[in-house]
C-alpha positions as CSV (number, residue, x, y, z in Angstrom):
1,X,-17.7,-16.4,-31.9
2,X,-17.1,-12.2,-31.0
3,X,-14.8,-13.6,-28.6
4,X,-12.6,-15.4,-31.5
5,X,-12.8,-12.8,-33.9
6,X,-11.5,-10.1,-31.3
7,X,-8.9,-12.4,-30.4
8,X,-7.6,-12.5,-34.1
9,X,-7.6,-9.1,-34.7
10,X,-5.5,-9.1,-31.7
11,X,-3.3,-11.3,-32.6
12,X,-3.0,-10.3,-36.4
13,X,-0.8,-7.6,-35.9
14,X,1.6,-9.7,-33.4
15,X,1.6,-12.1,-36.5
16,X,2.6,-9.9,-39.0
17,X,4.5,-7.6,-36.9
18,X,6.5,-11.1,-36.5
19,X,6.6,-12.3,-40.0
20,X,8.3,-8.8,-40.9
21,X,10.8,-9.5,-38.1
22,X,11.8,-13.1,-39.5
23,X,12.5,-11.5,-42.7
24,X,14.5,-8.9,-41.1
25,X,16.7,-11.3,-39.8
26,X,17.4,-13.2,-42.3
27,X,18.8,-10.5,-44.2
28,X,21.3,-9.7,-41.2
29,X,22.1,-12.9,-40.5
30,X,22.8,-13.2,-44.3
31,X,24.7,-9.5,-44.5
32,X,27.1,-11.3,-41.4
33,X,25.3,-9.2,-38.5
34,X,24.4,-12.3,-36.6
35,X,24.4,-10.9,-33.0
36,X,22.3,-7.9,-34.3
37,X,19.9,-10.4,-35.6
38,X,20.0,-12.4,-32.3
39,X,19.8,-9.6,-30.0
40,X,16.8,-8.5,-32.2
41,X,14.7,-11.7,-31.6
42,X,13.6,-10.2,-28.6
43,X,11.9,-7.1,-30.5
44,X,8.4,-8.9,-30.4
45,X,8.1,-9.9,-27.2
46,X,7.1,-6.4,-25.8
47,X,5.0,-3.4,-26.9
48,X,7.6,-1.5,-26.8
49,X,9.5,-3.7,-29.2
50,X,6.1,-4.5,-31.0
51,X,6.0,-0.9,-31.6
52,X,9.2,-0.5,-33.3
53,X,8.5,-3.9,-35.4
54,X,5.6,-2.2,-36.5
55,X,6.6,1.5,-37.8
56,X,9.2,-0.2,-39.5
57,X,6.8,-2.0,-41.2
58,X,6.3,0.5,-43.7
59,X,7.9,4.1,-45.4
60,X,11.5,4.3,-45.3
61,X,13.4,3.4,-42.5
62,X,17.4,4.1,-42.2
63,X,18.9,1.3,-39.6
64,X,22.5,2.3,-38.1
65,X,23.2,-1.5,-37.6
66,X,26.1,-2.3,-34.9
67,X,28.8,-4.8,-36.7
68,X,29.5,-8.5,-34.5
69,X,32.7,-6.6,-33.1
70,X,30.8,-3.8,-31.6
71,X,28.4,-6.5,-30.0
72,X,31.7,-7.9,-28.4
73,X,31.9,-5.0,-25.9
74,X,28.2,-4.7,-25.2
75,X,26.9,-5.8,-21.5
76,X,26.4,-9.9,-21.2
77,X,23.0,-9.8,-19.9
78,X,21.9,-7.2,-22.9
79,X,20.3,-9.8,-25.4
80,X,18.1,-10.9,-21.6
81,X,16.4,-7.6,-21.2
82,X,14.0,-7.5,-23.6
83,X,13.0,-3.9,-22.9
84,X,16.6,-3.0,-23.0
85,X,16.7,-4.5,-26.4
86,X,13.8,-2.3,-27.7
87,X,15.5,0.9,-26.4
88,X,18.9,0.0,-27.4
89,X,17.4,-1.1,-31.3
90,X,15.1,2.1,-31.1
91,X,18.0,4.1,-31.2
92,X,19.6,3.1,-33.7
93,X,16.4,3.5,-36.1
94,X,15.7,6.7,-37.8
95,X,12.4,7.7,-40.3
96,X,13.9,7.9,-43.8
97,X,16.6,7.3,-46.0
98,X,19.7,9.7,-45.4
99,X,22.1,8.2,-47.7
100,X,22.5,10.8,-50.3
101,X,20.9,13.5,-48.5
102,X,23.4,13.9,-45.9
103,X,26.0,16.9,-46.1
104,X,29.6,17.5,-45.7
105,X,31.1,17.8,-42.0
106,X,31.3,20.3,-40.5
107,X,27.5,20.2,-41.5
108,X,25.3,17.6,-39.1
109,X,22.3,16.1,-40.4
110,X,19.5,14.8,-37.5
111,X,17.2,12.6,-37.7
112,X,14.6,11.0,-35.4
113,X,14.8,7.9,-34.1
114,X,12.2,5.5,-32.5
115,X,13.6,6.2,-29.1
116,X,11.0,8.0,-26.9
117,X,10.9,6.1,-23.6
118,X,10.1,8.7,-21.0
119,X,13.0,7.4,-18.8
120,X,15.7,7.8,-21.3
121,X,14.1,10.8,-23.4
122,X,12.6,14.2,-22.3
123,X,12.2,16.3,-25.3
124,X,9.5,19.2,-25.6
125,X,5.8,17.5,-26.5
126,X,7.5,14.1,-26.2
127,X,9.3,13.9,-29.6
128,X,11.3,11.1,-29.9
129,X,15.3,11.6,-29.4
130,X,17.5,12.1,-32.5
131,X,21.1,10.6,-33.8
132,X,23.5,13.1,-35.5
133,X,25.5,12.3,-38.4
134,X,27.7,13.5,-41.3
135,X,30.3,12.9,-43.5
136,X,33.7,13.2,-45.0
137,X,36.1,11.9,-47.3
138,X,36.1,8.3,-45.4
139,X,32.5,8.2,-46.2
140,X,29.5,8.5,-42.9
141,X,30.0,8.8,-39.5
142,X,27.5,8.9,-36.2
143,X,28.4,11.6,-33.7
144,X,27.7,9.6,-30.6
145,X,28.8,10.9,-27.0
146,X,31.8,12.5,-28.0
147,X,32.8,9.8,-29.7
148,X,32.5,9.3,-33.6
149,X,31.7,6.0,-35.3
150,X,32.0,5.1,-39.1
151,X,29.6,3.6,-41.3
152,X,31.5,0.7,-42.3
153,X,29.3,-0.5,-45.2
154,X,25.7,-0.6,-46.1
155,X,22.8,-2.9,-46.9
156,X,19.0,-3.1,-47.7
157,X,16.2,-5.2,-47.0
158,X,13.2,-4.0,-48.6
159,X,12.0,-0.7,-47.6
160,X,14.8,-0.9,-44.9
161,X,18.8,1.1,-45.9
162,X,21.1,-0.6,-43.0
163,X,24.3,1.4,-42.5
164,X,26.7,-1.0,-40.5
165,X,28.9,0.8,-38.0
166,X,31.5,0.0,-35.5
167,X,29.7,0.6,-32.0
168,X,26.3,0.4,-30.2
169,X,25.0,4.0,-30.0
170,X,24.3,4.8,-26.8
171,X,20.8,7.2,-25.8
172,X,21.9,10.3,-25.1
173,X,23.1,11.5,-21.0
174,X,21.3,14.0,-19.4
175,X,22.7,17.7,-20.2
176,X,24.6,18.0,-16.7
177,X,26.7,14.8,-17.5
178,X,27.0,16.3,-20.9
179,X,28.7,19.5,-19.1
180,X,30.7,17.5,-17.2
181,X,32.4,15.7,-19.9
182,X,36.1,16.8,-20.0
183,X,35.7,16.0,-24.1
184,X,33.8,19.3,-24.3
185,X,35.8,21.0,-22.0
186,X,33.5,23.0,-20.2
187,X,34.8,22.7,-16.6
188,X,34.5,26.3,-16.0
189,X,31.2,26.9,-17.4
190,X,29.8,24.5,-15.3
191,X,31.3,26.0,-12.0
192,X,28.8,29.4,-12.8
193,X,26.0,27.0,-13.1
194,X,26.8,25.6,-10.1
195,X,27.3,28.6,-8.3
196,X,23.7,29.8,-8.9
197,X,22.1,26.6,-8.7
198,X,21.0,26.6,-12.9
199,X,22.4,22.9,-12.9
200,X,19.1,21.1,-11.7
201,X,17.2,23.4,-13.8
202,X,18.8,22.2,-17.1
203,X,18.8,18.9,-16.0
204,X,14.5,19.2,-15.3
205,X,13.4,21.0,-18.7
206,X,12.0,19.6,-21.1
207,X,13.3,21.0,-24.2
208,X,16.4,23.1,-23.7
209,X,19.4,24.4,-26.1
210,X,22.3,25.5,-24.5
211,X,25.3,27.5,-26.1
212,X,27.9,27.0,-24.1
213,X,31.2,28.8,-23.7
214,X,34.5,26.8,-23.4
215,X,37.2,27.0,-20.9
216,X,39.1,29.0,-23.0
217,X,36.3,31.3,-23.6
218,X,35.6,32.1,-20.0
219,X,39.3,32.6,-19.0
220,X,39.3,35.2,-21.8
221,X,36.1,37.0,-21.6
222,X,36.1,40.7,-21.4
223,X,32.9,40.5,-19.4
224,X,34.4,38.8,-16.5
225,X,32.2,36.4,-15.4
226,X,34.4,35.3,-12.3
227,X,33.8,39.0,-11.0
228,X,29.8,39.0,-11.5
229,X,29.1,36.2,-9.6
230,X,28.2,38.4,-6.5
231,X,25.5,39.5,-8.2
232,X,23.1,36.1,-8.5
233,X,20.3,38.7,-10.8
234,X,23.2,39.8,-12.9
235,X,24.8,36.3,-13.7
236,X,21.2,35.0,-14.1
237,X,20.2,36.7,-16.7
238,X,24.1,36.6,-18.3
239,X,23.5,32.9,-18.2
240,X,19.9,32.9,-19.5
241,X,21.2,34.7,-22.6
242,X,22.9,31.2,-23.3
243,X,19.7,28.9,-23.3
244,X,16.6,28.7,-24.9
245,X,14.1,27.1,-22.7
246,X,11.7,24.6,-23.7
247,X,12.6,24.4,-27.1
248,X,15.5,22.3,-28.7
249,X,17.1,24.0,-32.0
250,X,19.5,22.0,-33.7
251,X,22.6,23.3,-36.2
252,X,20.6,22.8,-39.1
253,X,17.6,25.1,-38.3
254,X,20.0,27.8,-37.5
255,X,20.1,29.0,-40.8
256,X,16.1,28.5,-41.7
257,X,14.9,31.9,-40.6
258,X,13.3,30.8,-37.1
259,X,13.6,33.5,-34.5
260,X,14.6,32.2,-31.3
261,X,14.1,34.5,-27.8
262,X,16.5,33.0,-24.7
263,X,15.6,32.5,-21.2
264,X,16.5,35.9,-20.3
265,X,14.1,37.6,-23.5
266,X,16.9,38.5,-25.8
267,X,17.2,37.9,-29.0
268,X,19.4,35.2,-30.8
269,X,20.3,34.9,-35.1
270,X,22.5,33.2,-36.0
271,X,25.0,33.5,-39.5
272,X,27.4,31.3,-41.5
273,X,30.3,32.1,-43.4
274,X,33.5,29.5,-44.5
275,X,34.8,30.0,-41.1
276,X,31.5,28.1,-39.5
277,X,28.6,28.7,-38.0
278,X,28.0,31.9,-35.6
279,X,25.5,33.4,-33.0
280,X,24.3,36.3,-32.0
281,X,22.6,37.4,-28.7
282,X,20.6,41.4,-28.2
283,X,22.3,42.2,-31.6
284,X,25.9,41.7,-31.0
285,X,27.8,39.4,-28.4
286,X,29.1,36.9,-31.3
287,X,30.4,33.5,-30.8
288,X,31.6,30.9,-33.0
289,X,29.8,27.4,-32.4
290,X,33.0,25.5,-32.8
291,X,31.3,22.3,-32.1
292,X,27.4,21.7,-31.8
293,X,24.8,19.1,-31.6
294,X,26.2,17.6,-28.1
295,X,22.9,16.0,-27.6
296,X,21.4,15.3,-24.2
297,X,18.2,14.0,-22.8
298,X,16.5,16.5,-22.6
299,X,18.2,18.7,-25.4
300,X,20.9,19.7,-27.2
301,X,24.3,21.8,-26.0
302,X,26.8,23.6,-29.0
303,X,29.8,24.4,-27.8
304,X,30.9,28.0,-28.3
305,X,34.3,29.8,-28.7
306,X,33.4,33.1,-26.6
307,X,30.8,34.2,-23.6
308,X,27.8,36.0,-24.9
309,X,28.3,38.9,-22.8
310,X,24.8,40.5,-22.5
311,X,23.5,40.8,-19.4
312,X,20.0,42.5,-20.4
313,X,16.8,41.0,-20.0
314,X,13.4,41.5,-20.8
315,X,10.8,39.6,-18.5
316,X,7.6,40.0,-21.0
317,X,9.6,38.6,-23.8
318,X,10.9,35.7,-21.9
319,X,7.4,34.9,-20.6
320,X,6.1,35.3,-24.1
321,X,8.4,33.2,-25.4
322,X,7.8,30.8,-22.8
323,X,4.4,30.3,-23.4
324,X,4.6,29.6,-26.8
325,X,7.0,26.6,-26.5
326,X,4.7,25.3,-24.1
327,X,1.9,25.7,-26.1
328,X,3.8,24.3,-29.3
329,X,5.0,21.4,-27.6
330,X,1.1,20.5,-25.9
331,X,0.1,20.4,-30.0
332,X,3.3,18.4,-30.9
333,X,2.4,14.3,-31.7
334,X,4.2,11.9,-29.3
335,X,4.5,9.4,-32.9
336,X,6.9,12.7,-34.6
337,X,9.8,10.7,-36.1
338,X,10.5,12.9,-38.5
339,X,13.9,14.7,-40.0
340,X,15.2,18.0,-38.8
341,X,16.3,20.2,-41.4
342,X,16.9,17.9,-43.9
343,X,14.0,15.6,-46.3
344,X,14.5,12.3,-46.7
345,X,15.5,11.2,-50.1
346,X,13.3,8.1,-51.6
347,X,14.9,4.6,-52.2
348,X,13.0,4.5,-55.2
């Protein structure tokens, strides 16, 4: 009798989850999202997928739902790998309802997704991965690995806001792959990182913010990065003043009065005006952020239009900042899915 009772307790969440999933699948089919409905049927077959279903059973959630056309370019074996299905779909689900809260471009909204598989996400404190999106006169669009994926229409099911998009969103790649992407024009910066063997360290960090000067910035800089290369100590300090290690800082957090210290121990400050957002290091050396919130598997890259020509370092401040970041990461929960820089609105 006791065994039977325990078995029923174990089985109950699965049964309850299946009821929720069945209702969602019916709603997706009714909205013409038949491909997504078909793939979603596999969610309850793995512990990870069951966790996704359980999470969306209460509270407000936003689902960025790929259209049937989007699934036309998906791998043929996608639906046959239940774990891959759970990972992909979890990256399309964000905590909260942001439909009315999203600001106009160039301002970006950042939301936590349900994707936290350690093989795909290496953020500090085991945080789940984020999505970045904004809106313009043509509506809401998601910024995904250098491409723009637009919301085509919206619908809802119970506590879920469903935004239909024209692509399947892919989890962010590692930092070095982002830097190598020609879309961002970071070839010169990547070469400097390679010259002092810094690239691997960027990929291995758990939580990193990188202010990356674009090719024009490095070719026109007044601090002669190429001339500094023989002095590894100076170049390392310079590069460190473009990095926040152990903390991922997205653009909505720039104007929140937060203080951030570079890997070299210098202080970052942020300002904004009608021309955009700006970052400074060491009280001067200012650059405009020309492309913010380029997501990576372990952090974020912000592309800037000038080199932050600060070769100063403060090892004591750098060590203190690293220790603080490590302590903060240790106290974070693995289930954090809250929004970054914007509060969700109620669905009523």
